[in-house]
N, C-alpha and C positions, 0 to 999 in steps of 0.2 A: 447508470450507464458506465461510470468510471470503474466500478467493480467488475462489470462485464468485460470491459477492455483489459483489465488486469488478468482476469481469468483467461481471456484469449491469449494474452502474452505468455502466460504459463503453459497453456496447451501447445502453442506453437513452439515454444522453447523446448518442451519435452519431446515433441516430434523431431526437432533438429538433433537433440541429444541422443535419442534412441537411434536415429538414422546414422549418427556418427559411428556408433558401435556397428551397425549393419553395413556401413560403407567399407569397413575393413575387408569384407568378402564380396560386396556388391558396390563397386566404385561409382556407379550412376547415382547412388544415394547421396553423394556429396552435393548434388544440386539441391536436394531437400535440406541438407545441413545449412548451406549458405542462405537459401531463401528463408528457412525457418529462423535462423538467428537474426537475420535482417528484419524479418517481420516481428519477431519478439521485441527487439529493441525499438522498432517503430511504434508498436502498441504501448510499450512502457513509456515512451516519450509522450504519447497522447494522454496516458494516465497522469503523468506529472504536469502536463499542460492544463489538465482539468482541475488541478489543485491538490491532489493527494501528496502528502509529504514524502520526500525521498526515502527516509528511514522506514516508513510504513510500507510503501510500494515495493521497494527493493527487498526489504525483509521478508515480506509475504511471498514475493516472486521467488526469491532465493530459497526460502525454507520449503515452500511447496514443491519447488524443483528438486530439492534434495530428497524429500520424502517420496515424491513420484518416481524419481530415478531409482531409488533403492527398491521400491516395491515393484515397479514395472520391469526392471532388469532381472529381478528375481523371477517374475512371472514369464517374461518373454525369453530371456537368455539363460535362465536357470543359474543365476548367480547366487551367492550366499546372502542370506538374511537371517541373522541369529539374534539372540536376546540382547547382547551388548549393542548391536546395531539398532535394535528396537528402542533401547534406552536412549541412545544418541538421537534418534528421530524424535522421541518424546521431549528431550531437552531442546532441540531445535524449535519445535512447535511452541514449547513454553516460552522460549526467548522471544519469538516473534509476537506471541500474545502479550508479553510484558511490554514490548515496544508499542504495540497498538493501544493498549490500555493507557500507557504513559502519554501517547500522542493525544488520545481523547481527553485526558485530564488537562493537558496543556492547552488544548483548544477551549475547554470550558473556562479555564482560568483567564485566558486571553479575552474571551467574550465577556466575562464578568468585569475584567479590568476596563475594557472599552466602554461598557455600560456605565460603570462608576465614573469614569473620566468624562463621559458625555453628560451625565447628570450634574456633575460638579461644575462643568463649564457653561451649563445652560443659564440664561439670565433668570434672575429671581423673579418670581411672580409677584405682582403687586395688585392690590385691590383697586376699586374704582377711585377716580380722583376725588379729593375732598374739596368742598366748595371754598374753603378759606385759602388753601395754598395751591390747589391745582395738581398736587402730587399724589401719587398712589399711597395707600396705607399698607402696612404690613402686619 
């Protein structure tokens, strides 16, 4: 569900961004711009509240927004999209993937550390009491 909310934030933000360009000739689209950005930030806040890390959520949101803006403005508004821009898009995507993989590695390390700490602080198991002392054996 968190990823779906993030996807929704990206879609709503892209609608607002594209409407911003369209509002230059159709001022009524400013309503879509304001509502879209408010909705995008609201959805992003829900994503963060559900526990996704800020670097991951914002990185994916921003990167996919850049990619979508470049491609959609090329398709809808006939703006430029050339090889250098394509390389930039690839670098943006690679950077976000690096952040996501780093975040996954950090979560695994934190989980392993928590498990190790919990095991180390657990009381030592002892065997059944011995008849002579009443204490457990080890």
